[in-house]
N, C-alpha and C positions, 0 to 999 in steps of 0.2 A: 368463451371456451375454445374457439377456433384459434385465437391468437395464443392461448396457452399451450394448445397442442402443437402449434406451429414452433413455438419456442423450444419446447421439449424435444422435438424432432430435430431441430437445429442443433441443440446441445449433443444429442446422441450421434448424429452424423459426423459432427466436428471431432468427437472423441474417437470415432471408429475409423475414419479415413486417415491416410497419411497427411501430415500437415505441410503445407507449402514452405513454411518458415520453420527451420530447425532451431530449437531453443539452444542457447549457449550457456555453459556452466561457468564460464569466466568471460569477462567483458571489461572494457575500459569504463563502462557505464554502469557498473554493478551497484553504484549508490542509489539507482532508481528503485531497487528492491527493498530498501530500507526506509523509505519515506512513509511515515504513518504517525497517527496521532497516539497520545498516551491511552485514550479510551481504547483504541484498536489494539495497542500493544498489550494493554491488560487482559484482553480476551484472546491473546495468542494470534492476532492478525486475522482472526476469523470475523471479517467485517463486510464481506462482499455484498450482503443483502440486507444490511441494516439501514432502514429508511430514517429520513429526517436528519442525518448528520452530514453536513457539508464537507468535512474533512475526509470522508470516504471517497471523494472524487479520485484520490490517488490509487484506489483500488477498483473502482467502478464509476465512470463519468455520469451514469444514469442517476446516481444518488443526488447529484445536484438538484435534480428536478423534484426530488422529495422534500428538500429543505424548505423553509419559509423565511420570509423577510430578508433583510440585509444583514451581513456579519463579516467579521474578521476572525480567521482561525490562525492560531500560532502554536508551534511546537518546538521545543529545544531538546536535544539528545545529547548526553554526554557520553563519548566513547572512551577508549583507553588513552592515556597520555594527553596531548593537546588537541585530539581530534573531536570536533563539535559538528553537528548537523541539526537540521530542522527545516521548517517551511513557514511560509506566511501566505495565506490565502484570502481572497475577498470574493464574496458571493452577493448577487442581487438578481431581482426580477427584471426581465426585458418586456416591458408593457407593450411596446410598439409592434413586436412580432410574436409575442407569446414566449413562454419557456423561460429558462433561467441561464445565467452565465456565471462562470468563475474564473478568475485569473490569479496568478501567483508565482512564487518561486520556491523551489526545493533546493537545498544546498548541503555540501559537506565541506568543511574547512580543516585542512591537515595541520594548520599551524606553521610555525617556522623552523627550518632546519638550517644547520651550519654547512657551507659548501667548503671542501678541502681537497688538495691534491694528494697524489700517492705518497707524499712525504709528510703528511699532515699539516701543511701550511693552510691556514684558514684563508679563504677567498670570499668572505661575505656570507650571506644567507639566501635562502629561496624558500618558497611556499608552494602549497598545493591546493587546489580548489576544484570542487565539481559543482556544476550548476544547471538547472533545468528552469526555463522560463515557459509557462503553459497558459493556454486559455481553453475554456470548455463551454460547450453550448449542450443543454439538456432540456427535454420537454416530455410530453406524455401524449399517447394516442387516446387514452381514456383514464378513467380514475384507477385502473389497475395496472396498465403498461407504460413503463417509463424507459426512455433511452436517452443516451448522450455519447458525445464524442470529444476528445481532447487532442489538440495539437500542441507540440512542445519542441523548443529549441534546446539542445543540449551542448554542454561544453565541459570538458575536462582538461585540467592543466596541472602538471607537476614538473617543476623545474623547466627544462627545455622542451619537454614532450607536451604537446597540445592536440587536442582533437575536438571536432564538432559534429553534431548529427541532428537530424530532424526524426521525430517520431510521432505515433498517433496512439491513442488508447480509445477503445469503444466498449460500450456495455449495454446491457438491458436488465430490467428488474420488473418482475411480475408478482403482484400481490394477490393472494387468496384470503380475502378478509373472513370468510366463514371458517376457515382452517387456522386462522391467526398465523399464517405461514407466508413467507416470500421466498421467491427463487430467482437467482441472478447468474448471469454469465458475462464474463468480460475477456478482452484481449488486451494485453499490455505491451508498450515499447516495441511496436511494430514500425520499423523504419530503417534508415541506412546512414551510414557515416558520411559527412560532407567533405571533411578535410582532416589531415593528419600530418604530424611532424615526427622526425626520428623513426620513421617506419612503424608508428603507432597504430596500425590498422586493427579494427575490432568490429565484430558484429554487436548487435544490441541484445540484451537479455530478454528476448521475446518470452512472454508468458501467457497462458490461458488458464482462467480460474472458473470454477463452478461453485456457487455458494447457496445454502439453505438457512433460513432464519425462522425460528418458531418461538412464539411466546406462549408459554405454558399457562393453562386453566387452573386457577385455584392456588397457583404459586407464583410469587413475584420474581419470575426468572425469565430472562430473554436468553434463549439458547441459539448458538450460531455454529455452523460447520462449513468449512471451506476446503475444496480440493485445488491445489495449485500445481504448477510445473506440469500441467496435462499436456503441453506441447513437447516435452522432453522425449527424445527419440531413444528410449530404452528397449531392451531386448523384448521384453514382455509387456503387453498392455496392462496387466494387473500391477506391474511395478509403478506405474503413474499414479495409482490410487494410494500409494503409501505416503505420499507427500500431502498431507492433509492437517489442518488445525482445527481445533474445536475450542469454544469459549463460552462462557456464561456471564450474564450481568444480573446481579441480585438487586432488587429495589428494596433497600432497608427502610427507606422513608421517601416522602415527596422530594427530598433534597439529596439524600446520600445514596450513592451507588457503590457496590463492591463487585470486583471482577476477578475472574481467574481463567487461565488459558493454558493449552498445551499444544505444541507444534511438533508433530511427529517427524517432519523432515530435519528439523534442527536436532532432535533427540537421535535420529539415525546418524547424522554427521558427527556427533559428539562421541558416539559409540566407538567409532574407529580410533580416536585418540585416548581411549580409556579415561574419559573426562565426564562421567555421567552425572551423578549428583541430581540437581534440579534442572539439568539441561532440558530446554524445550518448555520449561514451566514459566508463567508469567502471572503476576498479580497486580492489581490496581484498584484505585478508589476515585470516585468522582463526586463533586458538589455542584448541584445543578440549581440555578436561580434565574430569576427573570432578566437580570442585568449582567451575570458573568457565570460561566461554567468553568470550573477547575478540575483538571484531571491529572493524576500522577499513575505511573506504571513502573514496575521492576520486572526486568526479563533477564532470564539465565540462558545464555548461549552455551557455555560450558563452565567448568569450575574456575576458570581463569578470567572469563569475560562476562560482566554483569552490568547491564544497561539500565539507566534511569532516564525517564522521560517526563516531561511537564508540558501540558497544553492548556491554552486558554481559548474559549469561545466567547466573542463579544458581539451581541446583538445591538443594532442601533438603528 
């Protein structure tokens, strides 16, 4: 109970005092905010306190400690045009020192573009790539309190513009078994740029997130709520609470899962462009077996941008 009260106190203090790192709304490393699995996307990115899912390391490093066994997780996301992104993650147990580790890459490939001068003369082609290479260690203090940290090297390149950076993520997760509830807190993308060309200086998209996870009794539903962008320097404290996402996972059988989510931050952004519709909504389905998990998610950013993700979880 003391650890739980301490965690809650840290959360409240972090949200009430001014933040040392000011979050950036634009960044060369913005791709970090889009890495997630199809399971997470289907629940509107409300994944911060969901235990047992290795791919949740992208939101909360402590989640690695709640996973079991050795596994590979892969996700592919199709953006507009030739833009593709995804990740590959590997996780296993560290028997020698205890705890678990995860390593992998997150990427966005922008495809191939034609280079031309002011007269339209073609001068070849060029491409663009965003890449994060990361390693995570996570463990537990007891059967209820989990913690983890990630270190990652970042690189972004587009034609002659290149930049590198180092960043860290950190997170905790606390389980309340009697209430079927988890509480989690994480800080993401805290770091600094190492190098830049063509004047491409940029801060990292620092973020702080608070999540709650609850399994309903008498109903096969896993309910999740996450507040994000809590470090953004808005005029009013209450404005930070408007960027939230909520999602649910329905257990239709021992094998099939159905998911739905809503992201209020995306909805607010779409409203300014008169592109409402299903903006901020997401839907997904999952198939869970002992040998392979398959997940698919459909997310609506606005009426013109619809994203499709597929994920595979392979235990071995």
